[in-house]
N, C-alpha and C positions, 0 to 999 in steps of 0.2 A: 524799102528799096533805097539804095545809095547810088547817087550819081555824081558827076562832076569830075574835075581833073585837078591835079596838083598845080598850083600857080606859083612857081618859084620866081625869084627876082633875077633880073638880068645883071650880070657882073662884068667887071672889067677884066681884060685878059691878064694872065700872069706874064710879066715881061721877062723874067729871068729865073734861073734856078734859085730855090729858097725865097723867092719873092713872096710878098704877102699883100693882097688887095682886099679891100672891103666892098661889099655889095652896096648899092644905093640904100637909102633909108627905107624901112618897111612902110607898108600902107598905113593910112590914117582912117579914122572913122568917116571923114568926109568922102574918101574914095570908096569905102565899103558901102556907105549909104547910097552913093551914086550907082552902085550895082544892084540896088533894090533891097538891101538888108535894113530892116527896122530894128534899132537897138533894143535889147531885152527890156521889157517893161510889163506892167499890168495891162492886159489887153482891153480894148473897148470895141464897141460895135463898129466904129469907124475903121478899125483894122481889117474889116471884112467887107470890102466893096462888092456890090452886086455885079455878078458876071454870069449870065445865063448859059454861055457857051463853054466856059472853063469847067473841067471835071464834071461832065454831065451825070455821072452816077452818084455824086455827092451833094447833099443839101448845103453843106459848107465844107471847106477844105482848108486844112492847116498845114503849112510847110515851114519847118524851122530851118535855121541856117547856122552852121558852125564854120567859121572861116579862119583857119590857122594861117599865119603869115610868118615868114622867118627872114632873119638877117644873118648872113654867114661870111666866113673868111675863106679865101682860097690860098693854098700854099703849094708851091712846087718844090721838088727836090732834084738832086743830081741824077736820079735814076729815071727821070722823065715822067714821073707821075704827078698828077695834080690832085690835091685833096680839098674837099669842101666840108667845113665844120660850121655848124650852127652856133652862133654866139648870142643871138637874141631871138626869142620865141614869143610871138604875140598871138592871142586868140580873140577874135571878135565873134559875138554871138547874138542871135535875135530871131526875128521873123522874116521869112522871105516874102516881102510885100508884093512881089510880082506874081506869086503863085497862090497866095492866100485869098480866098473869096467866099461868097455865099450866093445862093439863089434867092430870087425875090420871094419865093414861096415860104422862106424862113421868116415868119412875121415877128418872132420874138428872139432875136439873136442873143439878147442879153442873158437869157436863161442857159445858153450854150457856152457862155464864156468860161465858166469854171472848168469844163471839160477841155476846151482849147488851151486854157492857161496851164493846166496840169501837163499837157504835152510840151508846151514851151518851157515849163519849169524842169521837166526831165532833161530836155536838151541843154538847158543852162547848167544843170548839175554836171552833165557830161563835158560841156565846154570848160567849166572851171577845173575839172579834174585834168583835162588835157593841158590847160594853160599852166597848171602847177608842175608839169613835167620839167625837170631841170635840163638845161642845154646839154650837159654831160651825159644825160640818159637818152638823148636823141641819136638817131643814126647819123653817120657821116658818109660822104660820097667819095668815090675814087675813079680816076680815069687817066688816059694818056693825054687828054686835052681839057681845057676849061669846060667845053661843051659836054664831054663825056662825064666829067666829075659832077657837073650840075644835073645831068640827066640821071645819073646813078643816085644822087642824093634825093631827087624827086621821087624815084621809084621806091626807095627804101622808106621814105617818110609816108608814102601812100600805104605801103604794106604795114608799117608800124601802126598807123591809125585805123586801118580797116577793121580789125576786131573790136575796137572801141566803139566805132559807129554801128557795127553789127549788134553789139550788146545794147546800145541805146535803142535801136530799132526793135529788138526783142522786148525790152522793158515797155516801150510804147505800145507795142502790139498786145502785150499782156494786160496793160491798163485798159485798152480799148475793148478787149475781150471780157474782162472782169466787169466792165460797166455797160456791156451790151451796146457798144458804140456810142456811149453817152446817154442812152435812154434811161438807165437806172440812175436817177439823180441822187438818190441817197448814197449809193456806192461811189458815185463821182465825188460827192462832198467828202466822204470818208477818205478815199484814196488821195484826193487832191490835197487834203490837209496833211496827210503823211508825207507826201512828196514835198510840200512846202516846208515841213520841218527838216527834211533832209537837205533842202536847198539852203535853209538858214544855217545849217551846221557845216556847210561846205564853203570854205574861204573864197571870197570873190577875187579870183586871180585873173579873170579875163580883163580885156582892155575896157576901162570905164568910159562911158559916154557922158559927156558934160554938155547939156543943152546951153545954147547961147542965150543972151538976154531976150532977144526977140522971140525965141521959141518958148521960153518960160512965160512970157506975157501972153502968147497966143494959146498955150495949152498948159496952164499951171498944174493940172491934175495928171499930166502925162510925163512927169519927170522920170527919167530912166534910172534904175538902180545900177550900180557898177556891174558891168558885165565882163570873125572873129577872125597851089593850093585849094581848093574849094571842093572838098568832099562834103556833100550836103545830105544829111539825113532827110528822107522824104517820107512823110506820113500821109 
């Protein structure tokens, strides 16, 4: 299932014909983390806090997050149209920390981590592929006002990304089916290794997360690898 909305940036009004304005600077990892996204990394048991009420049908629940954010230009012309062009495209990716959890009955969550990591790796591959899209290949918006151009751009970006998220969901569902929901540990190891190879072969084009000194001292083993609007694949 895919949910969420496109979160475009607020822009300044075009003051005159052929005027050009820049949108505010795009989001940072600090802002994305504040929304509950955990930067892509190798998962640990601590990433699955116990929550008996969340997702009652699941022993544990993994939700990945891909958050594209963009910076764009607005241009007006003598015909009264305003155009919105994306000139900077950033993708943040990781785990949705607000939704990922487990039940207390899962006594050995460590044995389930390879299954969960494979789902996160699939999402990271998708995120890197989206991040690699050049700004000239992205849709542009058009309208008779700044608001219309911005809304048109948002709708087109959502439509542009929808099939990519649907493909990710299909791959994740196929992995879950092939591994019997993670119960077939041998198959999990096999497919997870193949997914890891694909991830290694996919250039890290997402926004890298660089832990600060305090974080490195607190959790030296949790250093994130380079890794995002808010269409979020939900597994």
